[in-house]
C-alpha positions in Angstrom: -77.0 -0.9 5.5 -75.3 -0.4 8.8 -73.7 -3.8 8.4 -72.4 -2.8 5.0 -71.1 0.4 6.5 -69.2 -1.3 9.3 -67.8 -3.8 7.0 -66.4 -1.0 4.7 -64.9 0.7 7.6 -63.3 -2.5 8.8 -61.9 -3.3 5.3 -60.5 0.3 5.2 -58.9 -0.1 8.5 -57.5 -3.5 7.5 -55.9 -2.2 4.4 -54.4 0.8 6.3 -53.1 -1.7 8.9 -51.5 -3.8 6.1 -49.3 -0.9 4.9 -45.6 -1.7 5.2 -43.4 0.6 7.3 -40.2 -1.1 6.5 -38.5 -2.3 3.2 -39.5 -5.7 1.9 -36.9 -6.8 -0.7 -38.2 -10.3 -1.2 -39.0 -9.4 -4.8 -38.8 -6.4 -7.0 -42.6 -6.0 -6.8 -42.5 -6.3 -3.0 -39.7 -3.8 -2.8 -41.6 -1.2 -4.9 -44.8 -1.8 -2.9 -43.1 -1.3 0.4 -41.3 1.8 -0.8 -44.7 3.2 -2.0 -46.3 2.4 1.4 -43.5 4.0 3.3 -43.6 7.1 1.1 -47.3 7.5 1.2 -47.2 7.8 5.0 -45.0 10.9 4.8 -45.9 14.5 4.2 -45.5 15.8 0.6 -42.1 17.4 1.2 -40.8 14.4 3.0 -41.9 12.1 0.2 -39.8 14.2 -2.2 -36.8 13.9 0.2 -37.4 10.2 0.6 -37.2 9.7 -3.1 -34.0 11.7 -3.2 -32.5 9.6 -0.4 -33.3 6.4 -2.4 -31.8 7.9 -5.5 -28.5 8.8 -3.6 -28.3 5.3 -2.2 -29.0 3.6 -5.5 -26.5 5.8 -7.3 -23.7 5.9 -4.7 -24.5 3.5 -1.9 -24.2 0.2 -3.9 -21.6 -1.2 -6.2 -23.4 -2.6 -9.3 -23.7 -2.0 -13.0 -27.1 -1.2 -14.6 -30.5 -0.2 -13.2 -31.7 -3.7 -12.5 -28.6 -4.8 -10.7 -28.5 -1.6 -8.8 -32.1 -2.1 -7.7 -31.3 -5.6 -6.5 -28.3 -4.4 -4.6 -30.3 -1.5 -3.1 -33.0 -3.8 -2.0 -30.5 -6.1 -0.2 -28.9 -3.0 1.4 -32.3 -1.6 2.7 -34.0 -4.9 3.7 -35.9 -4.3 6.9 -34.9 -0.6 7.1 -37.4 2.1 8.1 -37.7 5.7 6.9 -35.4 7.3 9.5 -32.8 4.7 8.9 -32.9 5.3 5.1 -32.5 9.0 5.6 -29.5 8.4 8.0 -27.9 6.1 5.4 -28.4 8.6 2.6 -26.9 11.4 4.7 -23.8 9.3 5.4 -23.4 8.3 1.7 -23.8 11.8 0.6 -21.2 13.2 3.1 -18.7 10.4 2.2 -19.0 11.2 -1.6 -18.8 15.0 -1.2 -22.4 15.4 -2.4 -24.2 18.7 -1.4 -27.3 16.9 -0.1 -28.9 16.5 3.3 -32.2 14.8 4.4 -33.1 17.9 6.4 -32.5 20.3 3.5 -35.3 21.5 1.1 -35.8 19.3 -2.1 -32.9 19.9 -4.4 -32.7 17.1 -7.0 -35.8 17.6 -9.0 -38.3 14.7 -9.5 -36.6 11.4 -8.5 -38.0 7.9 -9.0 -35.7 4.9 -8.6 -38.1 2.6 -10.4 -38.4 4.9 -13.4 -42.0 4.1 -14.1 -43.5 7.6 -14.1 -44.4 9.7 -17.0 -41.9 12.6 -17.6 -43.0 15.9 -16.2 -43.5 19.0 -18.3 -40.2 20.4 -17.0 -37.5 17.9 -16.6 -34.6 19.5 -14.6 -32.2 16.8 -15.9 -33.0 17.5 -19.6 -29.9 19.9 -20.1 -29.3 21.1 -23.6 -25.6 20.5 -23.6 -23.4 19.3 -26.5 -20.0 18.7 -25.0 -17.9 18.6 -21.9 -14.9 20.6 -20.7 -12.4 19.2 -18.2 -10.0 21.4 -16.2 -7.4 20.0 -13.8 -5.4 21.9 -11.1 -2.8 20.6 -8.6 -3.9 21.2 -5.0 -2.9 20.4 -1.5 0.7 21.5 -2.2 3.3 20.2 0.4 6.6 22.2 0.7 8.5 19.0 0.4 6.4 16.5 -1.5 4.9 19.1 -3.8 1.2 18.8 -4.8 -0.6 15.8 -3.2 -3.9 15.9 -5.1 -5.7 17.0 -8.3 -8.9 18.9 -8.5 -10.8 17.7 -11.6 -13.7 19.9 -12.7 -16.1 19.1 -15.7 -18.3 21.7 -17.2 -21.2 21.3 -19.7 -21.0 23.3 -22.8 -23.6 24.3 -25.5 -23.1 24.0 -29.3 -21.2 27.4 -29.3 -18.8 26.2 -26.6 -20.3 28.3 -23.8 -21.1 27.0 -20.3 -24.7 25.9 -19.8 -26.6 27.4 -16.9 -28.9 25.1 -14.9 -30.0 24.4 -11.4 -31.5 21.7 -9.1 -30.4 18.9 -11.4 -29.2 15.4 -10.4 -26.8 14.5 -13.2 -24.9 11.3 -12.4 -21.2 12.2 -13.1 -18.6 9.5 -13.2 -14.8 9.9 -13.1 -12.5 7.2 -14.5 -8.7 7.4 -14.2 -6.4 5.2 -16.2 -2.8 4.9 -17.4 -1.9 3.2 -20.7 -5.3 1.6 -20.8 -5.2 0.2 -17.2 -8.1 1.5 -15.0 -6.8 2.9 -11.7 -9.8 4.6 -10.1 -13.5 5.2 -10.5 -15.6 7.7 -8.6 -19.2 9.1 -8.9 -20.8 12.3 -7.9 -23.9 14.4 -8.6 -23.7 17.5 -10.8 -26.6 19.8 -9.6 -25.4 22.9 -11.5 -22.6 24.2 -13.6 -20.7 25.4 -10.5 -20.1 21.8 -9.7 -16.8 21.5 -7.6 -15.9 18.2 -9.4 -13.6 15.6 -8.0 -10.8 15.8 -5.4 -8.3 13.0 -6.3 -5.4 12.3 -4.0 -2.3 11.1 -5.8 -1.9 8.6 -2.9 -4.9 6.8 -4.3 -3.0 5.8 -7.4 -0.5 2.9 -7.2 2.9 4.1 -8.4 3.7 0.9 -10.3 0.7 1.2 -12.5 1.2 4.9 -13.4 3.3 4.8 -16.6 5.7 7.8 -17.3 3.9 9.7 -14.4 0.9 10.4 -16.6 -2.8 9.5 -16.4 -5.9 9.7 -18.6 -9.0 11.3 -17.2 -12.4 10.3 -18.5 -15.6 12.1 -17.2 -19.1 10.9 -18.1 -22.2 13.0 -17.4 -25.7 11.6 -17.9 -28.6 13.9 -18.7 -32.1 12.6 -19.1 -31.8 12.3 -22.9 -28.0 11.8 -23.6 -24.7 10.7 -22.1 -21.9 13.2 -22.6 -18.3 12.0 -22.3 -14.8 13.7 -22.4 -11.3 12.3 -22.0 -8.3 14.3 -21.1 -5.1 12.4 -22.1 -1.6 12.6 -20.6 -2.3 14.6 -17.4 0.9 14.8 -15.3 1.0 13.5 -11.7 3.4 14.1 -8.9 5.4 10.8 -8.6 6.5 11.7 -5.1 2.9 11.7 -3.9 1.8 8.4 -5.4 1.0 5.2 -3.4 4.3 3.4 -2.9 4.3 -0.3 -3.4 4.7 -2.4 -0.2 6.8 -5.6 0.0 4.5 -8.6 0.1 7.2 -11.0 1.4 6.2 -12.9 4.5 8.5 -15.6 6.0 5.4 -17.5 6.9 4.3 -17.8 3.3 7.7 -18.9 1.9 8.0 -22.4 0.6 11.0 -24.7 1.4 13.0 -25.4 4.5 14.4 -22.6 6.6 17.9 -23.4 5.3 16.7 -23.1 1.7 15.0 -19.9 2.4 18.1 -18.5 4.1 20.1 -18.7 0.8 20.5 -15.5 -0.9 18.5 -13.4 1.7 21.5 -11.4 3.2 20.8 -8.5 0.9 17.1 -7.4 1.3 15.2 -6.4 -1.8 13.9 -2.9 -1.4 11.1 -1.7 -3.8 10.9 2.0 -4.7 13.1 4.9 -5.3 15.5 5.7 -2.4 14.9 9.4 -2.9 11.4 9.0 -1.5 13.0 8.2 1.8 14.8 11.6 1.7 11.7 13.4 0.5 9.7 12.0 3.5 12.7 12.7 5.9 12.7 16.4 4.9 8.9 16.5 4.9 8.9 15.3 8.5 11.5 17.9 9.4 9.4 20.5 7.9 6.4 19.4 9.9 8.7 19.0 13.0 7.7 15.4 13.3 11.3 14.5 14.5 10.4 11.0 15.6 9.2 10.1 12.1 12.3 11.7 10.6 14.6 9.8 12.9 12.8 6.5 12.2 14.0 6.8 8.5 17.6 6.8 9.4 20.3 4.5 10.7 23.1 7.0 10.8 25.5 6.4 13.6 26.8 10.0 13.5 23.4 11.2 14.6 23.5 9.1 17.7 20.4 8.7 19.9 17.0 10.2 19.2 17.7 12.8 22.1 20.9 13.9 20.3 19.2 14.0 16.9 16.3 16.1 18.2 18.2 18.4 20.4 16.7 21.9 20.3 20.0 23.7 20.4 22.5 21.5 18.5 20.4 18.9 16.6 17.5 19.0 14.1 15.2 20.3 16.9 16.4 23.7 15.8 14.6 23.4 12.4 11.4 25.4 11.9 10.8 24.7 8.2 12.3 23.1 5.1 11.7 24.5 1.5 12.9 21.8 -1.0 14.2 22.8 -4.4 15.3 19.4 -5.8 15.8 15.8 -4.8 17.4 13.3 -7.1 18.9 9.8 -7.0 22.5 9.8 -8.1 23.3 6.1 -7.6 21.4 3.0 -6.7 23.2 -0.4 -6.8 24.0 -3.3 -4.5 21.5 -2.2 -1.9 23.1 1.1 -1.4 22.2 4.5 -2.9 23.2 8.1 -3.1 20.7 10.9 -3.1 21.4 14.7 -3.6 19.0 17.3 -2.2 19.0 21.1 -2.4 16.8 23.0 0.0 16.5 25.9 2.3 16.3 25.4 6.1 14.9 28.1 8.4 15.7 27.7 12.1 13.4 28.8 14.9 15.3 32.0 15.2 14.3 32.9 11.7 17.7 32.4 10.1 17.6 30.8 6.6 20.3 28.7 5.0 20.5 27.2 1.5 22.0 23.7 1.5 23.3 21.2 -1.0 23.4 17.8 0.8 24.4 14.3 -0.2 22.5 11.5 1.6 23.9 7.9 1.7 21.2 5.1 2.1 21.1 1.4 2.5 18.5 -1.2 1.9 16.9 -2.7 5.0 14.0 -5.2 5.7 11.8 -2.1 6.4 12.9 0.0 3.4 15.6 2.5 2.6 17.4 4.1 5.5 19.6 7.1 5.7 23.1 6.1 6.8 25.3 9.2 6.0 24.7 13.0 5.7 27.2 15.3 3.9 26.8 19.0 3.4 28.4 19.9 0.1 27.7 23.6 0.3 25.8 26.0 2.4 24.9 29.7 2.1 23.1 31.9 4.5 20.3 34.1 3.1 
């Protein structure tokens, strides 16, 4: 009897000793078993947070389509990782994606299971009785020169009567897709935990200018509840062209084919991509932020002389405190030269404000458009 007792104790200790404390992703079964072992060693609250961390990483930490591929990618990401490392990774991913979640906070996402092999609970926090989706957009991060630099995109779940649905502690996977004329430009994911969801902060600089047709984009938001997927598209949303990602010249002399003599033919006039008014817009923006070195770098105007003369605090642009732009427009652009008109109000450091109408002359260079002349057409003190 004693022998049987000791054998039982030995067997129990052996089984306990065989529990895994790190992720084994050699197979889906091994992955699940290692996760279960790691979870069972934690207190109840920590088990819930551990499952939430795995859900955050599966949903936002890997780039894959479909549950099976996401699990495979997650296993590869977590191979050999222990619980503290997984919590740290989930915290980082949540922060990078603007998700209101932390491993040290109380449970907030309901009952999570990345393997989806549990029976549904009596109350499923992700079973939201919603019928449709509403999308509102607003321009934010407004620069006095460039204008709005970002768009806040906020989705709201609505019931059959069109009223907002109240819910809490959910974990609804919410996906944003931005396109223009059918070409996908951007995809982003987040978690909607309630109907006060802050939505998506989309910088215009994340959208390539050459792919945005007529300065308009289409916004599609998809929200997954436990029983249905709700989708809404908002068409023809205006964007600020001045804040879009400007194309860069990909020309590299090392990559050109042919002999140096052949390559030299026809290269006297550099090809500049982009609207020359953007140089003026950036110039005025740098003046407004008093970044005079950046402003000076956008010019090759002999009348402005050296940087010290340009930035002189009594007679140069060093006197400028702020610039409030009314309009910037390209008047001519041909043969690697351009003319841009700008109207704006300049306030100096003494508080004096003057409205100006200025014509800028520009030329194409290897590094982009450069301001070569500056003519004040009219000025009026305020």
